[in-house]
DRENBANU-868833 format. One record per residue: y, z, x of N, C-alpha, C, O, CB in turn; residue in one letter. Coordinates in steps of 0.001 Angstrom, whole numbers, padded with zeros to 6 digits, always signed. Atoms other than C-alpha are relative to their C-alpha. Glycine has a CB too. Layout:
N
YZXYZXYZXYZXYZXA ...
***
This chain:
168
-001434-000211-000169+187959+107298+119701+000186+001176+000952-000459+002211+000787+000712+000261-001378M -000235-001113-000923+189254+109439+122571+000731+001137-000696+001381+000930-001722+000802-000471+001218P -000685-001130+000628+190563+112910+121807+001506-000203-000043+002085-000882+000805-000323+001286+000739P -001453+000015+000112+194133+113286+120661+000542+001050+000953+000121+002206+000905+000472+000266-001472V -000635-000974-000874+196226+114929+123340+001305+000397-000647+002135-000446-000987+000225-000565+001440F -001129-000512+000754+198823+117101+121778+000465+001303+000608-000241+001920+001405-000364+000191-001475T -000515-001277-000461+200988+120090+122467-000610+001161-000778-000347+002322-000463+001513+000028-000120E +000626-001047+000796+198951+122002+119893-000919+000837+000869-001651+000311+001708-000777-000601-001178S +000925-000878-000710+197152+125020+121263-001141+000395-000931-001698+001485-000800+000730+001259+000537N +001012-000262+001013+194656+124822+118401-001134-001016+000152-001206-001979-000612+000615-000060-001430D +001033+001011-000253+191606+123002+119785-000936-000235-001181-001435-001348-001350-000811+000403+001192P +000873+000187+001161+189549+123596+116626+000623-000973-000996-000061-001864-001498-000282+001349-000684L -000683+000914+000920+192135+121868+114423+000043-001415+000575-000120-002387-000163+001429+000497-000293A -000012+001317-000640+192407+119014+116938-001379-000648-000111-001488-001830-000437+000425+000115+001487V +001368+000520+000101+188618+118614+116994-000299-000474-001413-000831-001568-001604-001016+001071+000419T +000231+000380+001398+188426+118574+113197+000798-001258-000336+000275-002170-000976+000386+001160-000958V -000822+001180+000244+191294+116082+113038-000595-001250+000614-000624-002304-000022+001388+000216+000537G +000632+001144-000660+189592+113797+115545-001249-000451-000747-001474-001648-000924-000355+000350+001446N +001214+000342+000745+186320+113959+113618+000335-000688-001322-000283-001693-001675-000837+001258-000263L -000414+000628+001258+188037+113177+110314+000493-001422+000245+000116-002349-000472+001100+000833-000684L -000583+001316-000281+189960+110271+111859-001058-001010+000432-001079-002135-000067+001069+000119+001080A +000990+000957-000502+187033+108694+113716-001027-000369-001065-001563-001477-001056-000708+000570+001221T +000956+000281+001073+184775+108969+110662+000669-000597-001238+000010-000869-002241-000733+001270-000383Q -000777+000545+001116+187519+107629+108391-000213+000810-001283-000343+000259-002375-000379-001467-000239K +000106-000927+001120+187169+110674+106156+001406+000439-000399+002324+000443+000420-000890+001231+000367Q -001276-000545+000462+190002+112020+104045-000241+001388-000572-001328+001700-001057+000664-000932-001062T +000137-001413+000329+190661+115643+103211+001063+000438-000989+002238+000095-000858+000079+000848+001259L -000914-000695+000904+192204+117542+100323-000343+001484+000094-001514+001863+000088-000115-000538-001493A +000177-001432-000231+192709+121284+100733+000549+000788-001180+001623+000488-001702+000693+000435+001310I -000459-000953+001016+192958+124039+098128-000006+001380+000650-001064+001912+000987-000913-000034-001300A -000112-001304-000649+194240+127290+099598+000506+001038-000987+001350+000752-001836+000934-000076+001220E -000517-001133+000756+194742+130652+097981+000400+001086+000988+001578+001205+001326-001053+000530-001026S -000320-001155-000845+194506+133687+100283+000588-000371+001355+001217+000473+001993-001232+000821+000212C -000557+000414-001288+195470+131678+103383+001431-000506-000121+002108-000675+000893-000866-001075+000616T -001400+000330+000231+198768+130602+101833+000539-001201+000751+001731-001244+001056+000809+001147+000338G -000462+001198-000691+198929+127229+103580-000304-000020+001488+000068-000971+002175+001458-000147-000195G +000265-000090-001437+197697+128319+107017-000887-001132+000506-000649-001665+001590-000646+001327+000322L +000886+001091-000417+194916+125725+107175+000797-001297+000090+000707-002027+001076-001193-000158-000988I -000828+001201+000031+197309+122958+106210+001007+000009+001141+001224-001015+001788+000724-000119-001344T -000952-000141-001104+199877+124247+108700-000658-000383+001326-000086-001129+002121+000542+001447+000069H +000683+000270-001267+197355+124101+111515-000341-001479+000148-000188-002042+001231-001271+000839+000105R +000337+001420-000088+196221+120574+110687+001239-000878+000124+001217-001875+000846-000806-000419-001214L -001207+000834-000067+199741+119214+110188+000796+000212+001277+001763-000510+001516+000885+000278-001189T -000603-000128-001328+200769+120509+113610-000475-001103+000937+000077-001272+002024-000323+001366+000600N +000598+001039-000829+198701+117635+114977+000599-001351-000371+000520-001767-001527-001542-000019-000161I -000533+001326+000292+200434+114267+115286-001103-000923-000526-002218-000924-000005+000651-000606+001257P +000958+000937+000570+198686+111640+113175-000851+000575-001113-001735-000109-001629-000883-000504+001062G +000827-000627+001040+197254+114086+110641+000134-000693-001354-000719-000519-002225+000373+001464-000143S -000153+000716+001274+198593+111902+107832-001076-001073-000176-001245-001599-001276+001392-000642-000084S +001084+000974+000109+195707+109527+108612-001187+000548-000779-001975-000221-001331-000450-000433+001380A +001163-000580+000677+193222+111970+107105+000342+001084-001009-000455+001343-001911-000932+000561+001012Y -000359-001060+000941+195057+114745+105271+000760-000610-001173+001899-001053-001027+000853+001103+000698L -000582+000612+001193+195756+113508+101743+000957+000953-000698+002084+000584-001026-001099-000435-000965I -000805-000954+000762+197064+116641+100058-000510+001410+000237-001643+001629+000666-000026-000335-001506A +000372-001412-000039+197061+120410+100039+000719+000707-001136+001874+000414-001444+000350+000650+001382A -000545-000775+001107+197620+122825+097185-000173+001468+000342-001254+001898+000744-000698-000357-001359V +000109-001452-000092+198408+126512+097456+000018+000505-001432+001057+000517-002092+001168+000641+000874I +000152-000446+001386+197114+127877+094176-000338+001484+000018-001499+001869+000159-001108-000824-000753A +000159-001447-000125+197634+131625+094175-000363+000639-001338-001296+001438-001413+001281+000626+000547Y +000216-000596+001327+197777+132516+090475-001089-000756-000763-001374-001918-000471+001315+000001-000814A +000991+000642+000863+195099+131788+087875+000555-001293-000583-000108-002330-000556-000432+000951-001129Y -000606+001165+000651+197483+129396+086111+000100-001181+000952-000093-002326+000543+001385+000350-000537E -000100+001074-000988+197979+127406+089305-001370-000601+000294-001500-001815+000449+000636+000521+001296A +001352+000506-000238+194249+127142+089913-000435-000916-001149-001080-001939-000921-000999+001173+000163K +000348+000809+001170+193815+125784+086379+000809-001297-000009+000240-002384-000107+000245+000794-001305V -000878+001170+000134+196829+123430+086337-000136-000980+001159-000190-002190+000939+001440+000447-000109A -000023+000883-001164+196659+122067+089882-001381-000486+000421-001514-001570+000988+000647+000704+001153A +001315+000324-000545+192929+122063+090568-001092-000177-001049-002207-000583-000723-000411+001062+000947L +000991+000166+001049+191159+122020+087221-001054+001090-000064-002100+000906-000688-000665-001292+000171G +000913-001135+000146+189455+125383+087651+000031+000408-001474+001100+000426-002086+000405+001210+000952V +000035-000332+001423+188314+126444+084189+000338+001465-000230+000049+002328+000599-001374-000319-000589T -000278-001381+000397+189548+129548+082422-001301+000771-000141-001361+001960+000170+000797+000043-001320W +001298-000660+000158+185918+130308+081657-000497+000544+001346-000958+001682+001429-001037-000982-000596E +000425-000447-001329+185095+130481+085374+000834+001180+000466+000295+002175+000952+000101-001145+001011T -000881-001085-000447+188121+132639+086141-000249+001286-000784-000285+002371-000203+001466-000415-000141L +000222-001192+000824+187480+135001+083230-001368+000629+000243-001506+001851+000193+000142-000352-001467N +001353-000528-000211+183761+135341+083942-000233+000500+001421-000939+001487+001626-001020-001062-000327Q +000327-000283-001396+183795+135445+087745+001182+000483+000830+000988+001068+001896-000571-001220+000631H -001189-000376-000750+187380+136068+088858+000418-001071+000985-000316-002025+001243-000234+001291+000727G -000536+000976-000949+189527+134195+091336-000774+000008+001308-000902-001025+001966+001472+000279+000269A +000728-000124-001261+187512+135483+094281-001493+000010-000326-002100+001060-000537+000424+001300+000790V +001409+000170+000343+184048+134125+093580-000473-001343+000543+000334-002244+000771-000222+000090-001544S +000496+001304-000449+181779+131345+094776+000247-001089-001041+000525-002237-000693-001492+000085+000315P -000218+000981+001070+182142+129636+091399+001417-000563+000038+001617-001768-000112-000271+000635-001366E -001393+000452-000062+185934+129500+091700+000240-000835+001250+000917-001861+001183+000960+001202-000024T -000166+000772-001238+185799+128311+095320-000558-001408-000162+000052-002379+000286-000691+000710+001178A +000611+001314+000216+183476+125481+094305+000883-000863-000900+001124-002030-000593-001404+000151-000620I -000864+000781+000898+185701+124396+091413+001304-000391+000688+001824-001479+000445+000303+000795-001278E -001217+000337-000745+188752+124533+093692-000253-001170+000952+000544-002107+001006+000507+001225+000786M +000309+001071-000959+187089+122341+096352-000246-001325-000716+000270-002366-000310-001229+000375+000848A +000258+001231+000766+185800+119835+093811+001278-000517-000654+001530-001721-000681-001077+000249-001077R -001248+000397+000639+189123+119836+091997+000954-000673+000966+001562-001690+000632+000668+001196-000617G -000879+000607-001010+191096+119114+095172-000511-001383+000387+000252-002347+000448+000099+000902+001254A +000587+001278-000386+188702+116370+096203+000207-001057-001083+000639-002174-000799-001491+000170+000288R -000093+000963+001098+188695+114710+092795+001442-000366-000329+001758-001543-000508-000676+000555-001235D -001393+000249+000382+192400+115084+092004+000691-000954+000969+001491-001795+000558+000771+001315-000067K -000697+000794-001006+193476+113470+095266-000863-001116+000584-000472-001745+001567+000478+000896+001109F +000902+001081-000421+190553+111022+095684-000312+000048+001491-000336-000984+002162+000608-001348-000346S +000380-000183-001396+189625+112439+099076-001518-000079+000116-002231+000093-000873+000529+001356+000551A +001450-000006-000193+186169+112109+100582-000534+001422+000125-001704+001675-000162-000374-000810+001241T +000391-001399-000164+186095+115856+101298+001066+000890-000620+002263+000651-000459-000209+000354+001501I -000896-001045+000493+187613+118809+099482-000456+001331+000563-001649+001633+000560+000031+000036-001558G +000332-001353-000446+187757+122286+100971+000883+000987-000745+002000+000668-001153+000177+000151+001543V -000749-001033+000708+188861+125513+099350-000296+001356+000609-001363+001595+001175-000340-000002-001503A +000171-001386-000434+189376+129133+100256+000670+000903-001021+001789+000643-001466+000594+000231+001429V -000540-000999+000905+189884+132100+097966-000515+001356+000453-001695+001506+000767-000396-000294-001486T +000438-001298-000490+189815+135738+098942+001016+001094-000245+002070+000877-000843-000300-000082+001458G -000866-001174+000100+191350+139184+099075+000465+000330+001414-000265+000952+002185-000745+001229-000669I -000503-000168-001361+193534+139263+102186+000347+001451+000319+000264+001867+001475+001219-000870+000209A -000327-001415-000212+194591+142896+101712+001480+000219+000214+002247-000744+000179-000764+000543+001182G +000834-001193-000156+195662+145517+102299-000528+000546-001329-001502+001298-001337+000786+001077+000706P +000476-000461+001306+195283+146160+098544-000780-001095-000686-001021-002154-000106+001168+000452-000883G +000661+001008+000815+193447+144308+095808-001506+000101-000043-002146-000546-000872+000365-001326+000484G +001445-000156+000015+189919+145364+096627-000451+000844-001182+000329+001605-001754-000475+000625+001300G +000593-000778+001095+187617+146839+093997-001498+000076+000261-002004-000635+001129+000306-000645-001415M +001449-000066-000199+183955+147817+093732-000647-001380-000167-000429-002059-001170-000627+000998-000988P +000649+001304+000022+181880+144737+094517+000846-001118+000569+000327-002188+000887-000379-000341-001387G -000908+000999-000571+184937+142851+095790+000970+000720+000936+002107+001007+000560+000775-000784-001128K -000836-000754-000931+186290+144612+098871+001113-000855+000612+001055-002084+000594-000858+000585+001104P -001017+000691-000792+189418+143737+100808-000726-000755+001115-001651-000229+001734+001070+001012+000587V +000624+000839-001014+188493+140926+103178-001035-000960-000557-001445-001891+000137-000635+000857+001033G +000974+000907+000604+186047+139266+100763+000624-001382-000146+001719-001527-000689-000480+000535-001378L -000512+001368+000019+186475+135505+101086-001135-000967-000289-002236-000831+000245+000685-000353+001338T +000938+001088+000255+184681+132475+099695+000650-001303+000438+001825-001556+000172-000414-000056-001506Y -000439+001302-000486+184980+129059+101290-000964-001039-000556-002177-000829-000558+000053-000048+001575I +000856+001071+000521+183695+125836+099744+000430-001338+000578+001609-001573+000843+000048-000043-001544A -000225+001376-000422+183368+122253+100932-000767-000880-000972-001953-000664-001220-000455-000245+001496L +000629+000923+000950+182660+119454+098461+000179-001435+000471+001271-001848+000861+000594+000178-001415A -000092+001439-000197+181828+115824+099083-000436-000659-001305-000494+000008-002338-000883-000482+001219N +000330+000698+001244+180761+113195+096562-001290+000503-000640-001464+000392-001854-000116-001481+000262A +001321-000353+000513+177246+114603+096214-000361+001472+000078-001170+001952-000717-001011-000764+000726N +000437-001359-000283+177025+118146+097505+001177+000956+000110+002337+000555+000202-000814+000033+001278D -000997-001038-000244+178851+121414+097847-000648+001077+000867-001819+001416+000696+000546+000602-001347V +000417-001109-000856+178562+124119+100487+000945+001148-000314+002156+000945-000402+000028-000385+001545I -000862-001162+000215+179842+127617+099791-000459+001108+000939-001657+001338+001107-000038+000476-001497V +000284-001089-000925+180055+130488+102257+000771+001239-000414+001858+001150-000986+000351-000398+001444E -000600-001295+000329+180847+134181+101812+000233+000774+001290-000631+000827+002165-000908+000812-000979R -000352-000837-001146+182602+136386+104349+000647+001280-000502+001241+001311-001580+000950-000751+000976Y -000772-001217+000233+183899+139929+104404+000649+000356+001331-000005+000883+002231-000906+001186-000553V -000757-000272-001221+186598+140263+107071+000409+001472+000034+000532+002119-001006+001252-000918+000089W -000323-001418-000174+187534+143659+108467+001393+000231+000577+001722+001359+000943-001022+000648+000895Q -001307-000136-000629+191053+142993+109761+001101+000356-000974+000859+000670-002140+000354-001261+000699G -001162-000159+000869+194542+143451+108433+000263-001339-000694-000483-002300-000503+001260+000476+000813D -000280+001203+000791+196131+140852+106155+000108-001253+000874-000519-002270+000576+001291+000186-000794R -000183+001164-000871+197203+138502+108963-001320-000404+000655-001631-001591+000744+001057+000298+001079A +001291+000309-000622+193829+138760+110692-000965-000618-001004-001684-001560-000673-000616+001265+000606Q +000886+000551+001027+191957+138112+107441+000371-001441-000328-000510-002279-000525+000053+000857-001268N -000438+001374+000253+194060+135004+106799-000427-000917+001144-000928-002017+000910+001531-000056-000187K +000361+000806-001165+193470+133734+110340-001503-000239+000056-001947-001359+000308+000472+000681+001287T +001458+000150-000020+189729+134388+110184-000470-000951-001100-001402-001727-000891-000682+001368-000160Q +000355+000911+001093+189533+132582+106840+000322-001445+000370-000493-002340+000145+000742+000392-001292S -000376+001354-000420+191406+129553+108193-000949-000509+001079-001379-001662+001039+001454-000025+000515A +000963+000384-001042+189168+129520+111278-001338-000392-000616-001943-001388-000219-000199+001153+001004D +001300+000263+000626+186072+129649+109067-000009-001342-000730-001011-002056-000695-000358+001125-000977A -000080+001302+000676+187243+126657+107005-000075-001126+001027-000818-002089+000839+001308-000113-000829V +000018+001039-001033+187910+124609+110141-001372-000084+000667-001839-001180+000976+001086+000275+001058L +001344+000010-000583+184546+125650+111616-001003-000657-000945-001865-001417-000502-000450+001431+000332Q +000882+000645+000976+182767+124634+108398+000212-001514+000006-000754-002277-000023+000248+000570-001414L -000284+001438-000077+184511+121254+108518-000603-000607+001262-001204-001679+001208+001518-000253-000033L +000558+000512-001254+183506+120810+112163-001525-000123-000096-002088-001147+000290+000389+000920+001178Q +001459+000054+000150+179863+121657+111413-000420-001127-000943-001360-001867-000654-000534+001343-000519L +000317+001051+000967+179817+119356+108393+000181-001384+000628-000679-002252+000480+000887+000138-001253Y -000318+001314-000563+181414+116457+110270-000875-000360+001197-000976-001533+001558+001452-000043+000410L +000922+000273-001108+178992+116809+113187-001451+000105-000468-002371+000187+000346+000254+000977+001170T +001332-000052+000612+176016+116963+110789-000797+001225+000406-002022+001181+000517-000776-001232+000359N +000662-001269-000299+175266+120541+111711+000321+000965-001128+000853+002052-000902+000453+000580+001391R -000316-000815+001173+175577+121911+108201-000596+001388+000140-001727+001545+000601-000514-000669-001281N +000514-001370-000097+175235+125676+108037-001154+000234-000967-001705+001334-001016+001118+001006-000272P 
***
């Protein structure tokens, strides 16, 4: 399939969208610290409804439990910003919406909220398919807006690597 030509100035989102569409993959997104930025970027592309099934912004613990099936045990033992929570969010999004791929991001965007062992900028990203899960850890050094943008970029880059069989 040829690339989608669009007015979007977001080539990474366009590339990911093209890969999802040509591979007939579907995507469900669970966002926390990015507040919908990933979904915003993908839905700026005409035709994104062909692959984007659903997106959930689950900021509070209760939302992560109710909307995505994250367990209270995981949240109480590991916190919202942890690889365990990111994995449950990605799997929950994928399963709840019957997508072929689920991605999730959870982190501390800042400027406050950091603590020993969990600094401002700490972010976990997870991608789940039917058989496997990939989780990545980042510590961004920017302000709140920069941390959100870097997190969204990292999710799209992970999707691109996964869809081109260049798993990290």
